[in-house]
Residue, then its C-alpha position, 0 to 999 in steps of 0.5 A: m019452708t024449703d022443699p028437700t025433694r026439690r032440687e035447685p038449679e045449679g050456681f042458684e044459691p037460695f035466700e031468706r026474705t027479711v020482712p020490715l017491721s012495720s012502720s007502727s012498731a018501729s016508731t012507737p019507742s021514739m015518739a015520747n023523745n020527739d014530743p016538742t012539749s016534753q023537750t021544751g020543759w026539761e030545757r026551761a027547768t034546767l035554765e031555771k036552776l042555772a039562773f037561780a044558782a047564779l043569782r044565789e052566787q052574786k047575793s053571796t058575793r055582794r054579802w061578802k064584800t059588803f062585810v068586808r068593807l064594813s070590816w075595814l070601816a070599822f077598823f079605821i073608826f077604831l084607829a081613829w078613836f084611838a088616835l084621839a087618845r095618843g100622845t102623852a100620859t094625862t093625868t087629872t091630879t092636881t097635887a104637886h108632882t114631878a114630871v118624868v120624860e124618858i129618852k130611851g134607845e136610839i135618838a133617830n126620826g121615827a124611834d120612840a126617842s125622836a124629837e117629836f115624841v120627846i117634844a111632845a111630852m116635854k110640852t105637856a110636862f112643862e104646861d102642867a102647873s102641878a108639875k113643880g120640875v121636869i126629870l129627863l130619865i136617859n139611857s141612849p147610846g145616842g144617835s142623830p145630832v139633828q134630833a138632839g139638837i131640836i130637843n136641846d133648843e126646845i129644852r131651852r125655850l121651854k125652860a125660859k118660857h115657863n121658869k121651871p127647872v129641868y134635870a137629866v137623870v142617867e141610868e146605864t148610858c148618856a152618850s153622844a148625842a144623848y149627852y148633847i141633850a142633857a147638856a141643856t138641863d140645869k143638872i145631870y145626875v148619874d149612877k157611879a157606874s153609868i157611861v157618860g160622854s163620847i163627845g164626838v162625831l163619826m160617819d161609818g161605812f165599808g169599802f169593798t174596792g180591794l176585795m173586788d179587785k182580787v175576785g175581778v168584779e168590775r164596778r160600773l157606776l154612772t153618775a152626773g157630778e163627779n162626787k155623786g158617788f161619794l161614800d159608794p162602798f163599791s168605789p174608791m174615796n179620793d183625797a179631796q172627798r176625804a177632806h170634805a168629809q172630815q171638814m163636815l165632821d169637824q164643824i158638827h163636832a165643834q157645834f157639839i162642843n160649843v153645846v156642852k160649853t154653853g150648857r155645863g160653863d164653869r163646871l167643866k174641867l176643860d183642861t182634861p186630856g181628851l175631854f172632847s175626843g169621843l172618850f167616855w167615862s164611868g158616873q164617877q169620873a163624869v162627876d170629877l170632870g164636870l160632865a155631870d154634877q151629882l150621884g142620884n136617882v129619879d127618886f132622889v131627884a124628885r124628893e131632895v131637889i124637886k121637893a115633889e115626891d109623887v112622880i108622874d110619867y109624861t112619856r109619850r108612848d104608842n097606844v094599841a091603835e098605832k101599834l096596829a097602824k104600824k104593823f099594818g102599814a109594814a104589811f101593806a108596804d111589803a104587799s106593794v113592793s111585792a106587786m111592784r115586783t111582779l110589774p114588767a121593768l122598763r129595759 
């Protein structure tokens, strides 16, 4: 304590002495943190927790992968099992009946009215001894001359092999390639308002060269072969190319006409103007022109012509598995295309 009576010399400033804490009191709070045993135990516990969490995550991932793989396996087993039941309708009846095979929609590869599906159904119908006759129930605007030609040839082969009658029954439409098929049957039955005929061939497309000239767009098409760009809608067609296309169409048209003449024979009124020009007629007109034989429907033909009233459908249709497979295939294709678009392109 400073004595108030004591005077300090001028220039001298008093100070207070700071007493440091003792070593024992300063070290006491941090003694536990510096314990190596305690620090090692905390790290070990943390590492154990992390390790167990990683193991649980790995197990969960493995279980999920296993589940997904088993699901896909079950799906494909399901498809394979149902695929065994694909194809034409089956029947256990042994009684006499009329077999029906539908040809509906566009006649094209991969369609319901493709040669593959129609022929498979016809074979089953012709080979069934209980089927006294076969009806092709047609409602189609036409399609591929190749697919129609294959079916036409197979009808003739099956008729000769099994000695069984086959008839065409037209609903709304039997035109172009559909009539190509019908011409191979023994008789053609139509409704009075059906559309029949269109014996012709076409090749269609668009040309945009004039429009491109107006808007100032230049087509840059490189080909190896002077006609490789033939029918390109953005390139002009020269006279030689047009003549080549017309010659090809005329040849296919001649094949079509020959098939119709062979199938219909003397029933055709060949002196009719425009008979093979691509015109089409009503069912009643078709009967008058010899393109069809009589008015009638499926029940009439089965009852009055084939003499087997019971009608059984042999048409080949996609089952549930095939529909799912098509949808899955389409989805897979879309995903593949999307993935390919993300890949770097060669420039």
